[in-house]
BAZALO-525116 format. One line per 3 residues: number of its first residue (from 1); their letters; for each residue x, y, z of N, C-alpha, C. Coordinates in Angstrom, 3 decimals, m for minus. Example, Ala and Ser with C-alpha at 12.3 -4.5 7.8 and 13.67 -1.06 7.14 Angstrom:
<recs>
1> AS> 13.190 m5.690 7.800 12.300 m4.500 7.800 13.200 m3.300 7.800 ~ 12.850 m2.250 7.080 13.670 m1.060 7.140 12.900 0.030 7.870
</recs>
This chain:
<recs>
1> XXX> 89.441 161.741 45.851 88.233 161.301 45.019 87.116 162.153 44.336 ~ 87.541 163.725 44.530 86.425 164.576 43.465 87.204 164.420 42.188 ~ 88.374 164.389 41.838 89.020 163.925 40.880 88.670 162.986 39.578
4> XXX> 88.859 161.924 40.739 88.115 160.612 40.174 86.518 160.524 39.814 ~ 85.935 161.548 40.029 84.756 161.616 40.042 84.299 162.386 38.819 ~ 85.057 163.492 38.630 85.681 163.704 37.445 85.371 163.801 36.201
7> XXX> 86.402 162.215 36.229 87.410 161.522 35.351 85.937 160.783 34.578 ~ 84.818 160.042 35.726 84.226 159.322 35.644 83.061 159.660 34.865 ~ 82.847 161.169 35.131 81.577 161.933 34.475 82.339 162.245 32.705
10> XXX> 83.582 161.965 32.433 83.959 162.301 31.685 84.080 161.640 30.660 ~ 84.746 160.651 31.436 84.621 158.953 30.205 83.397 158.700 30.244 ~ 81.965 158.957 30.895 80.379 158.745 30.090 80.273 159.268 29.113
13> XXX> 80.738 160.751 29.209 80.200 161.029 27.803 81.023 161.019 26.552 ~ 82.583 160.705 26.497 83.392 160.512 25.628 84.547 159.613 26.095 ~ 85.056 158.998 25.093 85.782 158.188 25.341 87.179 159.075 25.472
16> XXX> 87.406 160.192 24.501 88.312 160.830 24.485 88.567 161.648 25.764 ~ 89.771 162.069 26.262 90.374 162.688 27.207 89.759 163.778 27.175 ~ 89.463 164.239 28.844 88.837 165.946 28.418 90.183 167.121 28.014
19> XXX> 90.341 167.919 27.345 91.443 169.070 27.173 91.385 169.935 28.719 ~ 92.607 169.862 28.959 92.543 170.683 29.597 93.454 172.252 30.021 ~ 92.500 172.958 30.187 92.359 174.281 30.291 92.818 175.461 31.440
22> XXX> 93.890 176.517 30.898 94.430 177.520 31.857 93.575 178.630 31.390 ~ 92.433 179.775 32.241 92.162 181.005 31.670 93.308 182.053 32.347 ~ 93.187 183.046 31.609 94.158 184.080 32.076 93.878 185.606 31.628
25> XXX> 93.188 186.364 32.513 92.507 187.431 32.004 92.058 188.217 32.815 ~ 92.619 189.521 33.276 92.539 190.685 34.242 91.331 190.644 34.474 ~ 90.117 190.816 33.568 88.785 191.180 33.446 88.169 189.606 34.251
28> XXX> 87.689 189.541 35.463 87.079 188.512 36.344 85.598 188.194 35.611 ~ 84.888 189.405 34.478 83.841 188.960 33.986 83.965 188.090 32.543 ~ 85.051 188.520 31.797 85.965 187.344 30.689 86.216 186.557 31.374
31> XXX> 86.397 186.318 32.062 86.986 185.123 32.837 85.931 183.899 33.133 ~ 85.115 184.455 33.882 83.258 183.710 33.932 83.276 183.641 32.767 ~ 83.097 184.179 31.697 82.525 184.255 30.470 83.192 183.337 29.497
34> XXX> 83.915 183.223 29.743 84.903 182.108 28.966 85.040 180.773 29.690 ~ 85.410 180.941 30.685 84.672 179.610 31.404 83.775 178.813 31.338 ~ 82.879 179.547 30.964 80.785 179.597 31.093 80.592 178.383 29.651
37> XXX> 81.420 179.023 29.104 81.483 178.286 26.786 82.224 177.299 26.727 ~ 83.746 177.503 28.077 84.009 176.236 27.693 83.386 175.312 28.738 ~ 82.712 175.494 29.657 81.797 174.053 30.254 81.216 173.573 29.305
40> XXX> 80.498 174.574 28.753 79.228 174.291 27.717 79.658 173.246 26.776 ~ 80.524 173.291 26.637 80.782 172.220 25.562 82.248 171.174 25.927 ~ 81.549 170.152 25.525 82.228 168.563 25.434 83.689 168.431 25.736
43> XXX> 83.647 168.130 26.342 85.331 167.637 26.737 86.392 168.554 26.674 ~ 85.907 170.057 27.152 86.708 170.788 27.797 86.696 171.206 29.052 ~ 87.960 171.359 29.830 87.988 171.157 31.282 88.451 172.094 31.742
46> XXX> 88.128 173.252 32.714 89.078 174.418 33.099 89.686 173.772 34.400 ~ 91.101 174.157 34.448 91.715 173.427 35.627 92.244 174.318 36.292 ~ 92.591 175.640 35.592 93.049 176.718 36.742 92.982 177.871 35.768
49> XXX> 92.786 179.350 36.789 92.524 180.918 36.167 93.218 181.867 36.960 ~ 94.061 182.785 35.824 94.753 183.350 36.479 94.335 185.295 36.324 ~ 94.548 186.150 37.069 94.242 187.467 36.819 95.550 188.515 36.578
52> XXX> 96.594 187.417 36.362 97.571 188.705 36.091 98.945 187.713 35.143 ~ 99.733 188.311 34.516 101.179 187.552 33.911 101.677 186.294 34.597 ~ 102.020 187.245 35.979 103.134 186.268 36.723 101.982 184.925 37.184
55> XXX> 101.243 185.264 37.539 99.535 183.971 37.999 99.424 183.129 37.104 ~ 99.370 184.007 35.222 99.593 182.530 34.233 100.901 181.470 34.450 ~ 101.566 182.469 35.079 103.096 181.313 34.821 102.790 180.597 35.618
58> XXX> 102.441 180.732 36.661 102.477 180.129 37.993 101.380 178.877 37.602 ~ 99.939 178.778 37.346 99.221 178.512 36.636 99.719 177.463 35.679 ~ 100.108 177.804 34.901 100.531 176.996 33.690 101.242 176.207 33.894
61> XXX> 102.388 176.199 34.999 103.897 175.110 35.312 102.838 174.031 36.032 ~ 101.957 174.970 37.201 101.216 174.144 37.635 100.369 173.103 37.213 ~ 99.703 173.334 36.299 98.828 171.993 35.930 98.801 171.519 35.058
64> XXX> 100.045 172.405 34.138 100.503 171.822 32.998 99.558 171.730 32.139 ~ 98.523 172.810 31.588 97.370 172.294 30.623 97.736 172.133 29.129 ~ 96.886 171.375 28.203 96.996 171.316 27.070 96.968 172.724 26.005
67> XXX> 95.827 173.538 26.690 95.714 174.854 25.909 95.803 175.946 27.362 ~ 96.313 176.988 26.980 96.239 178.075 27.930 95.993 179.633 27.150 ~ 94.705 179.749 27.606 93.896 180.999 26.910 94.925 182.244 27.920
70> XXX> 95.354 183.173 26.777 95.855 184.333 27.830 95.587 185.831 27.014 ~ 94.953 186.205 27.957 94.926 187.929 27.650 96.223 188.550 27.295 ~ 96.170 189.168 26.173 97.642 190.222 25.760 97.478 191.553 26.720
73> XXX> 96.892 191.444 27.333 97.532 192.882 28.121 96.743 192.625 29.687 ~ 97.856 192.502 30.804 97.781 191.607 31.469 98.976 193.119 32.729 ~ 98.226 192.840 34.065 98.435 193.785 34.645 99.998 192.714 35.161
76> XXX> 100.475 193.464 35.990 102.098 192.912 36.276 103.237 192.531 35.377 ~ 102.508 191.787 34.332 103.765 191.066 33.313 102.565 190.716 32.054 ~ 103.110 191.502 31.081 102.330 191.580 29.712 102.117 190.414 29.278
79> XXX> 100.882 189.891 28.561 101.052 188.924 27.674 101.956 188.531 26.689 ~ 102.319 188.883 26.077 103.821 188.373 25.486 105.204 188.308 26.430 ~ 105.166 189.031 27.318 106.143 188.814 28.235 105.956 187.195 28.860
82> XXX> 104.787 187.285 29.282 104.187 186.002 30.399 104.501 184.794 28.850 ~ 104.281 184.984 27.919 104.323 183.593 27.334 105.562 183.314 26.868 ~ 106.478 184.058 26.729 108.222 184.014 26.481 108.564 182.797 27.767
85> XXX> 108.261 183.288 29.134 108.570 183.120 30.186 107.925 181.612 30.125 ~ 106.386 181.371 29.808 105.910 180.372 29.396 106.439 179.283 28.516 ~ 106.850 179.651 27.522 107.518 178.548 26.834 108.771 177.922 26.740
88> XXX> 109.324 178.608 27.597 111.011 178.360 28.200 110.849 176.796 29.046 ~ 109.607 177.498 29.999 109.394 176.313 30.883 108.562 175.277 30.826 ~ 107.749 175.510 29.648 106.482 175.046 29.836 106.349 174.582 27.874
91> XXX> 107.105 174.030 27.473 107.281 174.535 26.127 105.901 173.640 25.479 ~ 105.304 172.757 25.970 104.235 172.024 25.653 102.818 172.424 25.528 ~ 102.895 173.195 26.295 101.659 174.178 26.340 101.297 174.872 25.045
94> XXX> 100.147 175.174 24.760 99.315 175.270 23.065 98.675 177.062 23.708 ~ 99.284 177.765 23.092 99.129 179.171 23.599 98.156 179.652 22.875 ~ 96.944 180.125 23.475 96.281 180.892 22.536 95.395 182.497 22.954
97> XXX> 96.055 182.828 22.284 96.179 184.788 22.685 94.456 185.104 22.400 ~ 93.831 185.554 23.671 92.877 186.336 23.524 93.077 188.036 23.454 ~ 92.624 189.086 23.020 92.784 190.263 22.638 91.588 191.137 22.122
100> XXX> 91.331 192.350 23.187 90.352 193.603 22.179 90.944 193.476 20.710 ~ 92.312 194.015 20.242 92.762 194.342 19.477 94.751 194.268 19.565 ~ 94.859 194.301 17.739 96.052 193.353 17.893 96.612 194.036 16.809
103> XXX> 97.882 194.565 16.665 98.652 194.954 14.897 99.102 193.865 13.991 ~ 99.471 193.766 13.075 99.619 192.961 12.400 101.426 192.538 12.869 ~ 101.947 193.491 13.318 103.051 193.449 13.870 103.187 192.688 15.087
106> XXX> 102.400 192.713 15.839 101.913 192.001 17.509 102.305 190.857 17.160 ~ 100.798 190.080 16.130 100.705 189.218 15.477 101.748 188.398 14.921 ~ 102.644 188.714 14.192 104.051 188.307 14.056 104.515 187.671 14.759
109> XXX> 104.956 188.646 15.896 105.525 188.737 17.017 105.564 187.683 17.747 ~ 104.147 187.273 18.049 103.508 186.516 19.029 103.944 185.303 18.177 ~ 103.526 185.353 17.504 103.546 183.513 16.875 105.448 182.889 16.584
112> XXX> 105.923 184.329 16.423 107.454 183.938 16.366 107.943 183.598 17.863 ~ 106.858 184.251 19.102 106.918 183.698 20.132 107.263 182.139 20.310 ~ 105.953 181.774 19.872 105.651 180.474 20.085 103.676 180.281 20.134
115> XXX> 103.178 181.664 20.006 101.747 181.267 19.962 101.119 180.480 19.058 ~ 99.908 179.205 19.444 99.343 178.699 18.478 98.098 179.550 17.910 ~ 97.773 180.584 18.562 96.489 180.948 17.727 96.149 182.374 18.222
118> XXX> 95.207 183.424 17.840 95.363 184.629 18.090 93.272 184.587 17.896 ~ 92.833 184.987 19.044 91.621 185.370 19.131 90.610 186.553 19.655 ~ 89.878 187.407 18.656 90.116 188.698 19.013 88.781 188.309 20.093
121> XXX> 88.574 188.978 21.106 87.645 188.961 22.021 86.120 189.279 21.665 ~ 85.838 190.183 20.652 84.640 190.120 20.079 83.997 189.446 19.431 ~ 84.946 187.889 18.952 84.394 187.064 17.988 85.123 185.782 19.121
124> XXX> 84.885 185.697 20.077 84.963 184.855 21.330 83.548 183.444 20.966 ~ 83.157 183.955 21.534 81.865 183.444 20.994 81.747 182.576 20.177 ~ 81.823 183.334 18.744 81.668 181.756 17.330 83.281 181.307 17.475
127> XXX> 84.227 181.656 17.934 85.549 181.050 17.281 86.300 180.506 18.437 ~ 86.335 180.359 19.741 86.507 180.234 20.933 86.798 178.434 20.373 ~ 86.031 177.685 20.478 85.740 176.099 20.466 86.848 175.720 19.485
130> XXX> 86.088 176.330 18.070 86.696 175.487 16.508 88.651 176.100 16.872 ~ 88.620 177.409 17.385 90.029 177.739 17.671 91.187 176.548 18.110 ~ 90.120 176.402 19.966 91.206 175.480 20.272 91.199 173.910 19.508
133> XXX> 90.165 173.398 18.952 90.091 172.414 17.954 91.240 172.460 16.815 ~ 91.069 173.922 16.081 92.417 173.980 15.070 93.729 173.691 16.386 ~ 94.051 174.342 16.889 95.377 174.403 17.426 95.478 172.612 18.297
136> XXX> 94.827 172.215 18.648 95.193 170.999 19.277 95.341 169.862 18.044 ~ 94.710 170.060 17.127 95.233 169.615 15.932 96.017 169.198 15.180 ~ 96.803 171.006 15.647 98.667 170.915 14.592 98.353 171.847 14.620
139> XXX> 97.030 172.729 13.545 96.979 174.148 12.922 97.325 174.834 14.187 ~ 96.915 176.713 13.018 96.904 177.570 13.903 95.467 178.207 13.643 ~ 95.842 178.963 14.292 94.284 179.883 13.947 94.739 181.655 13.887
142> XXX> 94.407 182.056 12.866 94.885 183.513 12.827 93.866 184.358 11.952 ~ 93.546 184.963 12.354 92.260 186.099 11.833 91.122 184.852 11.643 ~ 90.432 184.943 12.022 89.448 184.325 12.332 89.316 182.671 11.418
145> XXX> 90.511 182.298 11.206 90.222 180.675 10.756 91.940 180.216 11.214 ~ 91.199 178.530 10.452 92.482 177.646 10.639 93.501 177.936 9.296 ~ 94.909 177.881 10.160 95.731 178.024 8.950 97.244 176.838 9.902
148> XXX> 96.978 176.453 8.423 97.896 174.966 7.963 99.283 175.280 7.785 ~ 99.510 176.307 7.006 101.464 176.456 6.950 101.346 177.831 7.274 ~ 102.219 178.162 8.503 102.789 178.879 9.399 103.408 179.747 8.623
151> XXX> 104.359 179.487 8.234 105.455 180.335 6.993 104.614 181.019 6.377 ~ 103.761 180.363 5.546 103.243 181.254 4.393 102.049 182.050 4.672 ~ 101.584 181.983 6.512 100.650 182.913 7.330 102.068 184.059 7.361
154> XXX> 102.822 183.644 7.949 103.765 184.962 8.414 104.679 185.599 7.284 ~ 104.559 184.906 6.049 104.792 185.477 4.925 103.776 186.733 4.475 ~ 102.735 186.412 4.579 101.353 187.036 4.042 101.432 188.361 5.239
157> XXX> 101.540 187.639 6.521 101.676 188.754 7.282 102.831 190.093 7.198 ~ 103.907 189.379 7.292 104.572 190.928 6.818 104.914 191.598 5.863 ~ 104.167 190.901 4.777 103.901 191.325 3.602 102.642 193.167 3.970
160> XXX> 101.873 192.103 4.681 100.944 193.242 5.123 101.400 194.665 5.700 ~ 102.757 193.913 6.700 102.900 195.157 7.207 103.982 196.108 6.709 ~ 104.836 195.314 5.808 105.405 196.338 4.927 104.472 197.332 3.680
163> XXX> 103.730 196.787 3.591 102.449 197.672 2.038 102.133 198.597 3.428 ~ 101.921 198.578 4.433 100.469 199.716 5.563 101.928 199.574 6.662 ~ 103.026 200.650 6.371 103.646 200.959 8.033 103.027 201.483 9.011
166> XXX> 102.865 200.827 9.943 102.275 200.884 11.441 103.094 202.626 12.056 ~ 102.247 202.631 12.455 102.248 204.088 13.234 103.499 203.802 14.496 ~ 105.170 204.406 14.492 105.891 204.398 15.293 105.133 204.736 16.851
169> XXX> 105.456 203.246 17.826 104.841 203.688 19.219 105.683 203.409 19.959 ~ 107.104 202.718 19.745 108.320 202.641 20.470 108.557 201.920 21.329 ~ 107.915 201.000 20.934 107.282 199.443 21.727 106.587 199.707 22.825
172> XXX> 105.564 200.455 23.005 104.648 200.690 23.863 103.466 200.081 23.877 ~ 103.149 198.997 24.894 101.792 198.591 24.581 100.459 199.395 24.088 ~ 99.745 198.325 24.159 97.923 199.554 23.713 97.913 199.977 25.134
175> XXX> 98.393 199.110 26.291 97.673 200.043 27.396 98.449 201.019 28.153 ~ 100.044 200.638 27.468 100.381 201.794 28.108 99.950 202.973 26.778 ~ 99.852 202.701 26.074 99.807 204.042 24.950 98.260 204.976 26.086
178> XXX> 97.281 204.192 25.840 96.197 204.309 27.017 96.694 205.449 28.007 ~ 97.855 204.824 28.849 98.154 205.551 29.916 98.470 207.455 29.237 ~ 99.738 207.055 27.957 99.960 208.230 27.468 98.902 209.231 27.336
181> XXX> 97.907 208.752 26.592 96.635 209.385 26.559 96.340 210.180 27.330 ~ 96.085 208.841 28.903 95.810 209.912 30.087 96.493 211.354 30.555 ~ 97.889 210.464 30.443 98.781 211.780 30.693 98.844 212.933 30.151
184> XXX> 98.652 213.017 28.607 98.608 214.464 27.411 97.123 214.718 28.260 ~ 95.986 213.917 28.605 94.700 214.879 29.519 94.888 215.268 30.474 ~ 95.930 215.263 31.267 96.366 215.831 32.624 95.510 214.892 33.635
187> XXX> 95.453 213.322 33.842 94.971 212.500 35.163 95.951 212.329 35.783 ~ 95.722 212.003 37.048 96.643 212.047 37.778 96.539 210.295 37.992 ~ 97.759 209.670 38.842 97.977 208.214 38.907 96.375 207.627 39.475
190> XXX> 95.673 208.602 39.874 94.369 207.730 40.680 93.396 207.464 39.971 ~ 93.433 208.712 38.787 92.331 209.131 38.000 92.726 207.705 36.808 ~ 93.836 207.300 36.355 94.014 206.757 35.518 93.793 205.053 36.447
193> XXX> 94.190 205.420 37.329 93.912 203.341 38.006 92.136 203.297 37.945 ~ 91.660 204.513 38.147 89.682 204.736 38.677 89.319 204.266 37.218 ~ 90.080 204.637 35.985 89.444 204.096 34.895 89.702 202.940 34.181
196> XXX> 90.705 202.573 34.430 91.018 200.689 34.081 91.484 200.101 35.365 ~ 90.492 200.656 36.043 90.544 199.273 37.029 91.603 198.613 37.841 ~ 92.840 199.255 38.072 94.045 198.787 38.319 94.115 199.777 39.811
199> XXX> 95.124 199.348 40.192 96.095 200.030 41.290 96.872 200.808 41.163 ~ 97.282 201.724 41.913 98.256 203.179 41.544 99.521 202.268 40.908 ~ 99.911 201.495 42.058 101.128 200.643 41.781 101.224 200.073 40.461
202> XXX> 100.151 199.490 39.599 99.985 199.649 38.557 100.141 200.285 37.372 ~ 99.782 201.817 37.785 99.763 202.686 37.160 101.953 203.501 36.930 ~ 101.704 203.537 38.049 103.101 203.340 38.682 104.287 202.911 37.680
205> XXX> 104.190 201.415 37.647 104.351 200.630 36.635 104.605 200.545 35.430 ~ 103.088 201.106 34.827 103.040 201.325 33.638 104.081 202.627 33.115 ~ 104.140 203.600 33.900 104.661 205.039 34.030 106.566 204.780 33.674
208> XXX> 106.825 204.119 34.307 108.096 204.183 34.573 108.666 202.962 33.100 ~ 107.804 201.832 32.801 108.056 201.137 31.544 108.180 202.110 30.482 ~ 106.499 203.140 30.477 106.513 203.953 29.078 108.110 205.143 29.637
211> XXX> 108.815 205.519 30.443 109.508 206.443 30.767 111.047 206.064 29.933 ~ 111.411 204.160 30.207 112.292 203.735 30.039 111.960 203.642 28.249 ~ 110.971 203.653 27.421 110.896 202.951 26.418 111.224 204.269 25.839
214> XXX> 110.070 205.495 26.155 110.835 206.853 24.972 111.948 207.629 25.681 ~ 112.687 207.255 26.510 113.452 208.219 27.501 113.566 209.377 28.280 ~ 112.132 209.779 28.293 112.061 210.381 29.060 111.930 210.767 31.333
217> XXX> 111.536 212.104 32.076 111.656 211.200 33.278 110.546 211.914 33.879 ~ 109.720 212.776 33.516 108.513 213.712 33.799 107.886 213.419 33.104 ~ 106.042 213.667 33.903 105.128 213.322 33.142 104.792 214.539 32.160
220> XXX> 105.196 215.582 32.218 105.293 216.988 30.838 106.475 216.549 30.076 ~ 107.636 215.779 30.656 108.380 216.045 29.144 107.248 214.406 28.668 ~ 107.275 213.674 28.976 105.922 212.611 28.109 105.395 213.046 27.528
223> XXX> 104.047 214.011 27.788 103.130 214.511 27.156 103.635 215.151 25.767 ~ 104.295 216.328 26.041 105.530 216.469 24.944 106.182 215.680 23.903 ~ 106.211 215.092 24.273 107.013 213.418 23.635 105.858 212.970 22.870
226> XXX> 104.445 212.474 23.621 103.982 212.296 22.994 103.053 212.860 21.593 ~ 103.342 213.546 21.721 102.567 214.961 21.378 103.128 214.854 19.607 ~ 104.401 215.612 20.102 105.110 215.367 19.129 105.657 214.491 17.622
229> XXX> 105.649 213.325 18.843 105.723 211.846 17.936 104.310 211.481 17.527 ~ 102.915 211.947 18.064 101.916 211.611 17.204 101.477 210.363 17.918 ~ 101.639 209.908 19.232 101.437 209.092 19.785 100.161 208.960 20.931
232> XXX> 99.423 210.428 20.180 97.522 210.709 20.801 96.849 210.966 19.706 ~ 96.184 211.095 20.139 95.198 211.265 18.783 94.165 212.425 19.351 ~ 95.134 213.471 19.088 94.288 215.095 19.636 93.135 215.426 19.119
235> XX> 92.764 214.693 18.135 91.432 215.112 17.589 90.130 214.135 17.990 ~ 90.610 213.141 18.925 89.826 211.988 19.393 88.833 212.744 20.678
</recs>
């Protein structure tokens, strides 16, 4: 009965069916804010929420939304890895990544995996609705604008990446680089967990991934590796 009531309300406002959306972000305040923005616009319906990458996969498969708004930096499973899993099991969903920061190389990788849009969190208020409409119409949303020709956009991005070589990060995600910085500063797992509002188990998982990617096995080795390979800004 509640579903039929929602349907009735939807058709009263518009003949078009509502766009069904899942919001996946590990910060409750961000999820709340995005959900409120979507609910304030006609035609959008939030059908599911997720606080980590594994939940994002489950919610997407269960609800089969039109749009998944997916944070790039998620606990348990980072956004790009979650996206790979989702695209293999629910290829119909159109994914828009939400992120605070992203490199050109990460944009290229995200688009190659299947992302349809990338929205920076500091522009969400102005870009979110427009980006969703662009993606639903068959276009892409990159760099704050609608993009119709993906191949041309990828070509431009690859030229930018080649012109300005980015610092080698050994495949570390932005969050993992933050953890590396904390290790260099002498922080304990408890300190790191408190700083980023995550569990100590999540910190241990990050460290395990970092050790695998860098080939080190102790915190001291990691700190020395990070300094010698300029993974941290010691002047900051």
